Backbone as a chain_set.jsonl record, in Angstrom:
{"seq": "XXXXXXXXXXXXXXXXXXXXXXXXXXXXXXXXXXXXXXXXXXXXXXXXXXXXXXXXXXXXXXX", "coords": {"N": [[3.273, 3.268, -9.602], [2.073, 0.596, -7.727], [3.218, -1.165, -4.771], [2.501, -3.872, -4.884], [2.013, -4.234, -7.636], [4.551, -3.699, -8.642], [5.969, -5.826, -7.509], [4.716, -8.013, -8.771], [5.442, -7.512, -11.424], [8.209, -7.814, -11.183], [8.296, -10.543, -10.499], [7.266, -11.723, -12.851], [9.25, -10.927, -14.614], [11.503, -12.323, -13.551], [10.699, -15.004, -13.941], [10.409, -15.054, -16.727], [13.043, -14.573, -17.56], [14.376, -16.801, -16.469], [13.06, -19.085, -17.502], [12.445, -18.521, -20.086], [9.871, -17.9, -20.899], [6.965, -16.353, -22.288], [5.248, -13.296, -21.389], [2.365, -13.629, -21.475], [2.265, -16.451, -21.253], [3.25, -16.833, -18.689], [1.334, -15.461, -17.113], [-0.799, -17.123, -17.621], [-0.299, -19.308, -16.064], [-1.413, -21.008, -13.121], [-1.652, -19.332, -9.955], [-0.489, -20.785, -7.815], [1.326, -22.473, -9.157], [3.022, -20.598, -10.413], [4.106, -19.473, -8.113], [5.401, -21.72, -7.044], [7.415, -22.151, -8.973], [8.856, -19.757, -8.656], [9.722, -20.061, -6.003], [11.412, -22.245, -6.35], [13.415, -21.089, -7.923], [14.422, -19.282, -6.021], [15.428, -21.091, -4.098], [17.477, -22.317, -5.553], [19.127, -20.112, -6.012], [19.839, -19.484, -3.382], [21.239, -21.839, -2.706], [23.398, -21.65, -4.467], [24.607, -19.342, -3.494], [25.335, -20.176, -0.904], [27.098, -22.226, -1.594], [29.129, -20.735, -2.703], [29.985, -19.38, -0.434], [31.2, -21.35, 0.982], [33.342, -22.042, -0.478], [36.368, -23.619, -0.994], [38.491, -22.294, -2.133], [38.498, -19.796, -1.106], [39.67, -19.904, 1.313], [40.192, -19.113, 4.719], [38.68, -16.813, 4.908], [36.065, -16.241, 5.732], [35.954, -17.018, 8.308]], "CA": [[3.06, 1.841, -9.556], [1.969, 0.147, -6.345], [4.165, -2.194, -4.363], [2.05, -5.168, -5.387], [2.226, -4.243, -9.085], [5.996, -3.782, -8.839], [6.36, -7.19, -7.146], [4.243, -8.897, -9.834], [6.299, -7.259, -12.58], [9.489, -8.448, -10.859], [8.103, -11.997, -10.586], [7.149, -12.071, -14.271], [10.588, -10.73, -15.17], [12.356, -13.435, -13.119], [10.271, -16.234, -14.607], [10.719, -14.935, -18.155], [14.486, -14.752, -17.72], [14.805, -18.153, -16.096], [12.441, -20.146, -18.284], [12.223, -18.034, -21.459], [8.436, -17.888, -21.179], [6.403, -15.036, -22.589], [4.388, -12.768, -20.331], [1.07, -14.33, -21.446], [2.434, -17.806, -20.732], [3.417, -16.741, -17.234], [0.04, -15.099, -16.527], [-1.706, -18.259, -17.756], [-0.032, -20.287, -15.004], [-2.112, -20.767, -11.858], [-0.813, -18.652, -8.96], [0.302, -21.762, -7.055], [2.439, -22.938, -9.993], [3.976, -19.477, -10.514], [4.785, -19.378, -6.82], [6.303, -22.87, -6.927], [8.59, -21.885, -9.803], [9.62, -18.686, -8.009], [10.387, -20.645, -4.833], [12.512, -23.068, -6.851], [14.491, -20.17, -8.297], [15.008, -18.787, -4.765], [16.199, -22.174, -3.49], [18.698, -22.479, -6.337], [19.982, -18.948, -5.756], [20.374, -19.66, -2.028], [22.234, -22.912, -2.752], [24.587, -21.118, -5.141], [25.241, -18.416, -2.561], [25.972, -20.968, 0.151], [28.24, -22.915, -2.188], [30.182, -19.736, -2.827], [30.492, -19.047, 0.895], [32.003, -22.464, 1.486], [34.323, -22.341, -1.515], [37.687, -23.783, -0.378], [39.456, -21.352, -2.71], [38.476, -18.575, -0.31], [40.43, -20.098, 2.542], [39.52, -18.827, 5.988], [38.208, -15.42, 4.882], [34.793, -16.097, 6.396], [36.052, -17.497, 9.686]], "C": [[3.042, 1.407, -8.084], [3.025, -0.912, -6.045], [3.795, -3.56, -4.909], [2.291, -5.282, -6.895], [3.714, -4.387, -9.403], [6.496, -5.201, -8.556], [5.934, -8.184, -8.238], [5.096, -8.742, -11.093], [7.658, -7.927, -12.383], [9.382, -9.969, -10.995], [8.019, -12.452, -12.037], [8.52, -11.961, -14.937], [11.502, -11.911, -14.819], [11.991, -14.732, -13.825], [10.597, -16.203, -16.099], [12.21, -15.151, -18.406], [14.907, -16.197, -17.492], [14.304, -19.218, -17.06], [12.164, -19.765, -19.739], [10.753, -18.14, -21.877], [8.012, -16.467, -21.514], [5.535, -14.581, -21.41], [3.018, -13.449, -20.323], [1.177, -15.77, -20.919], [2.55, -17.801, -19.212], [2.087, -16.418, -16.571], [-0.962, -16.245, -16.616], [-1.467, -19.333, -16.699], [-0.897, -19.979, -13.782], [-1.136, -20.151, -10.842], [0.064, -19.635, -8.191], [1.497, -22.264, -7.865], [3.471, -21.835, -10.166], [4.784, -19.368, -9.235], [5.776, -20.517, -6.645], [7.573, -22.655, -7.754], [9.466, -20.792, -9.185], [10.365, -19.206, -6.784], [11.556, -21.527, -5.246], [13.694, -22.195, -7.262], [15.198, -19.613, -7.065], [15.898, -19.839, -4.126], [17.516, -22.372, -4.231], [19.664, -21.316, -6.114], [20.613, -19.048, -4.374], [21.468, -20.719, -2.01], [23.522, -22.425, -3.401], [25.339, -20.161, -4.224], [25.979, -19.178, -1.472], [27.178, -21.727, -0.38], [29.415, -21.96, -2.33], [30.789, -19.377, -1.489], [31.382, -20.138, 1.458], [33.048, -22.9, 0.471], [35.711, -22.451, -0.886], [38.73, -22.818, -0.939], [39.525, -20.056, -1.907], [39.283, -18.704, 0.967], [39.597, -19.801, 3.758], [38.951, -17.42, 6.039], [36.936, -15.217, 5.673], [34.823, -16.552, 7.842], [36.241, -16.369, 10.66]], "O": [[3.902, 1.81, -7.3], [3.64, -1.475, -6.951], [4.661, -4.318, -5.346], [2.731, -6.329, -7.37], [4.089, -5.111, -10.325], [7.347, -5.717, -9.281], [6.694, -9.086, -8.59], [5.429, -9.73, -11.748], [8.195, -8.534, -13.31], [10.279, -10.607, -11.545], [8.629, -13.453, -12.412], [8.895, -12.819, -15.737], [12.195, -12.439, -15.689], [12.871, -15.475, -14.259], [11.014, -17.213, -16.667], [12.591, -15.835, -19.355], [15.709, -16.742, -18.25], [15.037, -20.147, -17.399], [11.703, -20.591, -20.527], [10.432, -18.425, -23.031], [8.632, -15.5, -21.071], [5.147, -15.379, -20.556], [2.542, -13.82, -19.25], [0.282, -16.245, -20.22], [2.004, -18.674, -18.538], [1.738, -17.037, -15.566], [-1.872, -16.339, -15.791], [-2.334, -20.174, -16.464], [-1.092, -18.812, -13.444], [0.063, -20.427, -10.879], [1.235, -19.352, -7.941], [2.576, -22.46, -7.306], [4.67, -22.096, -10.078], [6.002, -19.191, -9.271], [6.882, -20.301, -6.148], [8.675, -22.944, -7.29], [10.692, -20.902, -9.197], [11.515, -18.833, -6.553], [12.582, -21.554, -4.567], [14.845, -22.528, -6.977], [16.422, -19.484, -7.054], [16.995, -19.528, -3.662], [18.557, -22.573, -3.605], [20.876, -21.516, -6.036], [21.791, -18.733, -4.207], [22.507, -20.53, -1.377], [24.615, -22.75, -2.937], [26.57, -20.171, -4.185], [27.125, -18.858, -1.155], [28.182, -21.855, 0.321], [30.563, -22.339, -2.1], [31.985, -19.096, -1.408], [32.225, -19.876, 2.317], [33.578, -24.008, 0.557], [36.192, -21.482, -0.3], [39.742, -22.554, -0.29], [40.495, -19.305, -2.014], [39.55, -17.705, 1.633], [38.431, -20.186, 3.83], [38.757, -16.882, 7.129], [36.727, -14.142, 6.234], [33.807, -16.476, 8.533], [36.341, -16.603, 11.865]]}, "num_chains": 1, "name": "protein.A"}
């Protein structure tokens, strides 16, 4: 499997998990919309990671 094919499979997998869409539904989306949804998932994951890094319960572990 090529790198591009692996990346597309990963993208379909992420969208299916997040939105419970079928593979045909995901492929029917225009590339720009698929990309927008993937970017939204990335932004949410980044925000969750940053929230965890600034969790007051951790104290000064990251200082």
